[in-house]
C-alpha positions as CSV (number, residue, x, y, z in Angstrom):
1,M,17.6,31.9,22.7
2,N,20.8,32.7,20.5
3,R,21.9,28.9,20.5
4,T,18.1,28.1,19.5
5,N,18.4,30.7,16.6
6,T,21.7,29.4,15.5
7,T,20.3,25.8,15.3
8,C,17.2,26.9,13.3
9,R,19.3,28.8,10.8
10,A,21.6,25.6,10.4
11,L,18.3,23.4,10.1
12,A,17.2,25.8,7.3
13,L,20.5,25.5,5.4
14,L,20.5,21.6,5.9
15,A,16.9,21.5,4.4
16,R,18.0,23.6,1.4
17,A,21.0,21.1,1.0
18,A,18.6,18.2,1.3
19,R,16.6,19.5,-1.6
20,S,19.7,20.0,-3.8
21,L,20.6,16.4,-3.1
22,A,17.3,15.1,-4.5
23,L,18.9,14.3,-7.7
24,A,21.1,11.9,-5.9
25,V,18.4,10.0,-4.4
26,P,16.8,7.2,-6.5
27,I,13.4,8.0,-7.7
28,C,10.3,6.6,-5.9
29,L,9.8,2.9,-6.4
30,C,6.0,3.6,-6.2
31,A,6.3,6.3,-8.8
32,G,3.3,6.5,-11.2
33,H,0.6,7.2,-8.7
34,M,-1.8,9.8,-10.1
35,G,-1.8,11.7,-6.7
36,F,-4.2,11.2,-3.9
37,A,-6.2,14.4,-4.7
38,A,-6.8,13.2,-8.5
39,S,-7.6,9.7,-7.2
40,S,-10.3,10.9,-4.8
41,E,-12.1,12.8,-7.6
42,K,-12.7,9.3,-9.3
43,G,-14.2,7.9,-6.0
44,T,-13.0,5.5,-3.6
45,A,-11.2,2.3,-5.0
46,S,-12.5,0.1,-2.1
47,T,-15.5,-0.4,0.3
48,P,-14.8,0.8,3.0
49,P,-12.2,3.3,1.7
50,Q,-8.6,2.8,2.6
51,I,-6.4,5.0,4.9
52,P,-3.1,5.4,3.1
53,L,0.0,5.5,5.8
54,C,3.6,6.0,4.9
55,M,5.7,4.9,7.7
56,I,9.0,6.6,7.8
57,G,12.1,5.8,9.9
58,D,15.2,3.8,10.2
59,S,15.7,0.1,10.6
60,I,13.2,-0.1,13.4
61,T,10.5,0.6,10.8
62,W,12.3,-1.7,8.2
63,S,14.6,-4.5,9.1
64,G,14.3,-7.7,11.2
65,H,10.8,-8.0,12.4
66,G,10.0,-4.5,11.3
67,D,7.3,-5.6,8.9
68,T,5.3,-7.3,11.7
69,W,4.6,-3.8,12.9
70,R,2.5,-3.1,9.6
71,Q,1.2,-6.8,9.8
72,F,-0.2,-6.2,13.4
73,L,-1.6,-2.7,12.6
74,L,-3.6,-4.4,9.8
75,E,-5.1,-6.8,12.4
76,Q,-6.3,-3.7,14.2
77,I,-7.2,-1.5,11.4
78,P,-7.6,-3.6,8.0
79,T,-8.4,-0.5,6.1
80,L,-4.7,0.8,6.3
81,A,-2.8,1.0,3.0
82,F,0.9,1.3,3.3
83,V,2.9,3.6,0.9
84,G,6.5,3.8,0.4
85,T,9.7,3.4,-1.5
86,H,10.9,0.6,0.4
87,T,9.6,-3.1,1.0
88,A,10.3,-5.4,3.8
89,K,10.2,-9.2,4.2
90,L,6.3,-9.5,4.4
91,G,5.9,-7.3,1.4
92,Y,4.4,-4.2,2.9
93,S,5.7,-0.7,1.6
94,H,7.2,1.9,3.8
95,A,9.8,4.5,3.9
96,G,12.1,3.3,6.5
97,E,15.9,2.9,5.8
98,G,18.5,0.9,7.8
99,G,21.1,3.1,9.6
100,N,19.2,6.4,8.9
101,S,19.7,9.5,11.3
102,T,17.5,12.4,11.1
103,A,20.0,14.1,8.6
104,K,19.8,11.3,6.2
105,V,15.8,11.5,6.5
106,L,16.0,15.1,5.6
107,A,18.4,14.4,2.8
108,R,15.9,12.0,1.1
109,I,12.7,14.0,2.0
110,D,12.0,14.7,-1.6
111,A,12.1,11.0,-2.5
112,I,9.5,10.1,0.2
113,P,6.2,9.8,-1.8
114,D,3.1,12.1,-1.3
115,C,0.7,10.7,1.2
116,P,-2.4,11.9,3.2
117,Y,-0.9,10.3,6.4
118,Y,2.6,9.8,7.6
119,H,4.2,8.2,10.5
120,L,7.7,9.4,11.6
121,H,9.7,7.4,14.0
122,I,13.4,8.5,13.9
123,G,16.2,9.7,16.2
124,T,17.8,6.8,18.1
125,N,20.8,6.5,15.5
126,D,21.5,10.1,16.3
127,N,21.6,9.4,20.0
128,N,24.2,6.8,20.6
129,T,26.5,9.0,22.4
130,K,29.1,7.6,24.8
131,D,29.8,10.9,26.6
132,P,27.4,11.9,29.5
133,A,28.4,15.6,28.8
134,L,26.9,15.4,25.3
135,V,23.4,14.0,26.1
136,E,21.7,17.4,26.4
137,R,23.2,18.8,23.3
138,T,22.7,15.6,21.3
139,A,19.1,15.4,22.3
140,A,18.4,19.0,21.5
141,G,19.7,18.7,18.0
142,T,18.0,15.4,17.4
143,A,14.7,17.0,18.5
144,E,15.3,20.1,16.4
145,R,16.0,18.0,13.1
146,I,12.9,15.9,13.8
147,I,10.8,19.1,13.9
148,A,12.4,20.1,10.6
149,I,11.4,16.7,9.1
150,V,7.8,17.1,10.1
151,N,7.5,20.6,8.8
152,A,9.1,19.4,5.5
153,L,6.4,16.5,5.4
154,L,3.7,19.1,6.0
155,K,4.6,20.6,2.6
156,K,3.7,17.6,0.6
157,P,0.6,18.3,-1.4
158,S,-1.7,15.6,-0.1
159,V,-0.7,15.5,3.5
160,K,-3.5,15.8,6.1
161,K,-1.7,14.7,9.2
162,V,1.7,13.6,10.5
163,F,1.9,11.2,13.4
164,L,5.0,12.0,15.3
165,A,6.3,9.2,17.4
166,S,8.2,9.6,20.6
167,V,11.6,7.9,20.3
168,F,11.3,4.3,21.8
169,P,13.1,3.5,24.8
170,C,16.0,1.1,24.1
171,H,17.9,-1.6,26.0
172,T,21.3,-1.8,24.7
173,D,24.9,-2.0,26.0
174,N,24.9,1.7,26.0
175,P,22.6,3.2,28.6
176,L,23.4,6.8,27.5
177,R,21.5,6.0,24.2
178,D,18.3,5.4,26.1
179,Q,18.9,8.4,28.2
180,T,19.5,10.6,25.0
181,N,16.2,9.1,23.6
182,A,14.2,10.1,26.7
183,R,15.7,13.6,26.6
184,T,15.0,13.9,23.0
185,N,11.2,13.2,23.9
186,V,11.4,15.8,26.6
187,F,12.4,18.6,24.2
188,L,9.8,17.5,21.5
189,R,7.0,17.6,24.2
190,E,8.0,21.0,25.2
191,R,8.1,22.1,21.6
192,F,5.1,20.5,20.3
193,A,2.5,23.2,20.8
194,T,4.4,25.8,19.0
195,A,6.5,23.9,16.4
196,F,3.8,22.9,14.1
197,P,0.5,24.2,12.6
198,P,-2.6,23.4,14.7
199,D,-4.4,20.2,14.1
200,K,-1.7,18.8,11.7
201,V,0.5,16.8,13.8
202,V,-0.4,14.1,16.2
203,W,1.8,13.1,19.1
204,V,2.1,9.3,19.5
205,E,3.3,8.7,22.9
206,Y,5.2,5.3,22.9
207,E,7.9,5.9,25.5
208,K,5.5,6.1,28.7
209,P,3.4,3.1,27.8
210,I,6.4,1.1,27.0
211,R,8.3,1.9,30.2
212,E,5.2,1.1,32.1
213,T,5.2,-2.4,30.6
214,K,6.7,-5.2,32.7
215,N,10.0,-6.4,31.3
216,W,9.7,-4.1,28.3
217,E,13.5,-4.3,27.8
218,A,13.4,-7.9,26.5
219,M,10.6,-6.9,24.2
220,I,12.1,-3.4,22.8
221,L,15.8,-3.9,22.9
222,L,17.2,-1.7,20.0
223,H,14.9,-3.4,17.4
224,P,12.0,-4.9,19.0
225,T,10.9,-8.5,19.1
226,P,7.4,-9.6,17.4
227,E,5.9,-9.2,20.9
228,G,7.3,-5.6,21.0
229,Y,6.1,-4.8,17.6
230,R,2.5,-6.0,18.7
231,L,2.8,-3.6,21.6
232,V,3.7,-0.6,19.7
233,A,1.2,-1.5,16.9
234,R,-1.5,-1.5,19.5
235,I,-0.3,2.0,20.7
236,L,-0.3,3.5,17.2
237,A,-3.7,1.8,16.3
238,D,-5.2,3.6,19.3
239,A,-3.6,7.0,18.1
240,L,-4.9,6.5,14.6
241,R,-8.5,5.6,15.7
242,E,-8.7,8.6,18.0
243,A,-7.1,11.1,15.5
244,L,-9.1,9.9,12.6
245,N,-12.4,9.2,14.4
246,L,-12.3,5.5,13.4
247,P,-14.8,2.8,14.9
248,P,-13.4,0.2,17.2
249,S,-13.7,-2.2,14.4
250,L,-13.6,-2.1,10.5
251,P,-14.4,-4.7,7.8
252,A,-11.6,-5.5,5.3
253,P,-11.6,-3.3,2.3
254,R,-13.3,-4.8,-0.8
255,P,-11.9,-3.7,-4.3
256,Q,-14.3,-1.7,-6.4
257,P,-14.8,-3.1,-10.0
258,G,-11.8,-2.1,-12.1
259,A,-9.6,-1.3,-9.1
260,G,-6.0,-2.6,-8.7
261,V,-2.7,-2.2,-7.3
262,R,0.0,0.0,-8.9
263,V,3.2,-1.9,-10.0
264,V,6.3,-0.3,-11.1
265,N,8.5,-2.5,-13.3
266,L,12.1,-1.6,-12.4
267,W,13.5,-3.6,-15.5
268,R,14.3,-1.9,-18.7
269,G,15.1,-4.1,-21.8
270,G,15.7,-7.7,-22.4
271,S,17.9,-10.0,-20.5
272,D,20.9,-7.8,-21.6
273,G,19.2,-4.7,-19.9
274,Q,19.1,-3.5,-16.4
275,T,17.1,-1.8,-13.8
276,T,16.0,1.8,-14.4
277,E,17.6,3.0,-11.2
278,P,19.8,2.0,-8.4
279,I,18.1,-0.5,-6.2
280,I,17.2,0.2,-2.7
281,A,18.2,-2.7,-0.3
282,G,15.0,-4.8,0.2
283,W,12.8,-7.6,-0.8
284,Y,11.9,-8.1,-4.5
285,T,10.3,-10.4,-6.9
286,L,11.9,-11.3,-10.3
287,S,9.7,-13.0,-12.8
288,F,10.1,-13.9,-16.6
289,D,9.0,-16.3,-19.4
290,V,11.4,-19.1,-20.1
291,V,11.4,-19.2,-23.8
292,S,13.8,-22.1,-24.3
293,T,16.8,-23.9,-22.4
294,D,19.7,-25.9,-23.3
295,P,19.4,-29.7,-22.9
296,A,21.2,-29.4,-19.5
297,G,19.2,-26.3,-18.4
298,G,20.6,-23.0,-17.3
299,T,20.9,-20.4,-14.7
300,V,19.4,-16.8,-14.3
301,T,21.6,-14.6,-11.8
302,I,20.6,-11.3,-10.6
303,Q,23.6,-9.1,-9.7
304,N,25.0,-5.6,-9.2
305,A,25.4,-4.1,-12.8
306,T,28.9,-2.8,-11.7
307,E,31.7,-4.1,-9.8
308,V,31.4,-3.4,-6.2
309,E,33.0,-4.9,-3.0
310,K,29.7,-5.8,-1.3
311,R,28.2,-7.6,-4.2
312,L,24.6,-9.1,-4.9
313,R,24.8,-12.5,-6.8
314,H,21.5,-14.5,-6.5
315,A,21.4,-17.5,-9.0
316,T,18.3,-19.6,-9.9
317,A,18.6,-22.9,-11.8
318,I,16.4,-23.2,-14.9
319,K,15.4,-26.8,-15.7
320,P,14.6,-27.9,-19.3
321,A,11.0,-28.7,-18.1
322,D,10.7,-24.8,-17.2
323,A,10.6,-23.9,-21.0
324,G,7.3,-22.4,-21.8
325,K,6.7,-21.6,-18.2
326,R,6.6,-18.2,-16.3
327,I,9.1,-18.3,-13.4
328,A,9.0,-16.0,-10.2
329,I,11.9,-15.6,-7.9
330,N,11.8,-13.9,-4.5
331,F,15.0,-12.6,-3.1
332,F,16.6,-10.3,-0.6
333,T,19.4,-7.9,-1.7
334,G,21.1,-7.9,1.7
335,Y,21.5,-4.9,4.1
336,E,23.0,-1.9,2.6
337,G,26.6,-1.3,3.7
338,Y,26.7,-5.0,5.0
339,G,26.3,-7.4,2.1
340,Y,24.9,-5.1,-0.5
341,T,25.9,-1.9,-2.2
342,R,23.2,0.1,-3.9
343,T,23.6,0.1,-7.7
344,P,21.6,-0.7,-10.7
345,L,21.0,-4.4,-11.1
346,S,21.7,-6.6,-14.2
347,L,21.1,-10.3,-15.3
348,D,23.6,-13.0,-16.1
349,V,21.6,-15.5,-18.1
350,Q,23.3,-18.9,-19.2
351,G,22.0,-21.8,-20.9
352,C,18.5,-20.4,-21.5
353,R,16.5,-17.7,-23.2
354,I,14.0,-15.5,-21.3
355,D,11.6,-12.8,-22.2
356,Q,9.0,-10.3,-20.6
357,I,11.1,-9.5,-17.5
358,L,9.4,-8.0,-14.4
359,L,11.4,-6.8,-11.4
360,E,9.1,-5.3,-8.7
361,K,8.9,-4.8,-5.0
362,Q,7.8,-8.0,-3.3
363,R,4.0,-7.9,-2.6
364,P,2.4,-9.3,0.6
365,S,1.2,-12.2,-1.4
366,G,4.8,-13.2,-2.3
367,K,3.6,-13.6,-5.9
368,A,4.6,-11.9,-9.0
369,S,2.3,-9.3,-10.6
370,R,0.9,-9.4,-14.1
371,Y,3.7,-8.4,-16.4
372,G,3.7,-4.8,-17.7
373,V,6.0,-2.1,-18.6
374,G,6.9,0.9,-16.6
375,S,4.2,2.0,-14.1
376,Y,0.8,0.4,-14.4
377,L,-2.2,-0.9,-12.6
378,D,-2.5,-4.6,-12.0
379,T,-6.2,-5.4,-11.9
380,E,-5.7,-9.3,-12.4
381,S,-3.5,-10.4,-9.6
382,P,-5.1,-11.0,-6.1
383,F,-5.2,-8.0,-3.8
384,S,-3.7,-8.3,-0.3
385,L,-4.5,-6.3,2.9
386,G,-2.1,-3.3,3.1
387,E,-1.8,-2.7,-0.4
388,L,-3.2,0.6,-1.9
389,L,-5.9,0.1,-4.4
390,E,-6.4,2.7,-7.3
391,L,-9.0,3.2,-9.9
392,P,-7.9,3.6,-13.5
């Protein structure tokens, strides 16, 4: 009991420290939403109404084939609308960040956007112990921090439910990691009934059905294959249907007149400007009008605004025939800590003149939005499943 009380006091201090770190965390890339409560007062933006879901986690939620998790969820429940600060290669928003531990999620909790429904899968990066004597202590600490994250999410103004995932089994060269993940789940199951307010948290049991699946190891690994993501999407879809009383099938949402998707233009100024904030690693779309070019053409290069060791430089050739056109470029920053360092971004424009610059999170269509400044509603570009619709 004394150890538990000590752990709880430490977690309370960690949560307060996380709030104090909020100024160091980049502002939400989906900033500008009026808030779900205010939005609902104007009526629904689609028929049938969408279900906003913010998926929080580490690289399992984000990198590699992580976006197929959301793609397969949409096949099951097409009314889902994904919310988050990050974007992955298929253009679905989320709040997963590569390399995150439970402590790192706690540290960025204020930057996770308000949302009615959250899905949290986190913990395996805490549990990569190589010492068998540390399995129990590590798992207990991971579980306590997961509980702290859930209770912090429950303080968000619009939250209705948090879907708490059991930590996935994993098949790596360190079997202790899988054992520690399993022990974390034991602690979470034991604490579940008393750790949270009633009817606010839904336990999503991934571990047991995954382990019961033949040859699960080749599908789940550390980061699941597309086949593995299809399995976990089916598990989550079943949990969502049961908790939200959804029918077995739903039609795709149809936008109401005047509804659109909120876009945040991360660029400020002209070609000599830069982004409004440090840019989170991910997939983005840069678009601009080509006003004129030199006879030989030119280049537009997006790059880190400051000198860093792991530097982004993505160059695009601009042809003389592009003058008078609007150009759109999709690019990936690289993974943070590997090929990319998070900083503001700038442009190096050579041999051409450009205007009306828009830098945005990549959308599922892969196409650029209508140009705008700051946070605005795009009612002209085609809507894709998984995007959150809003009314003006």
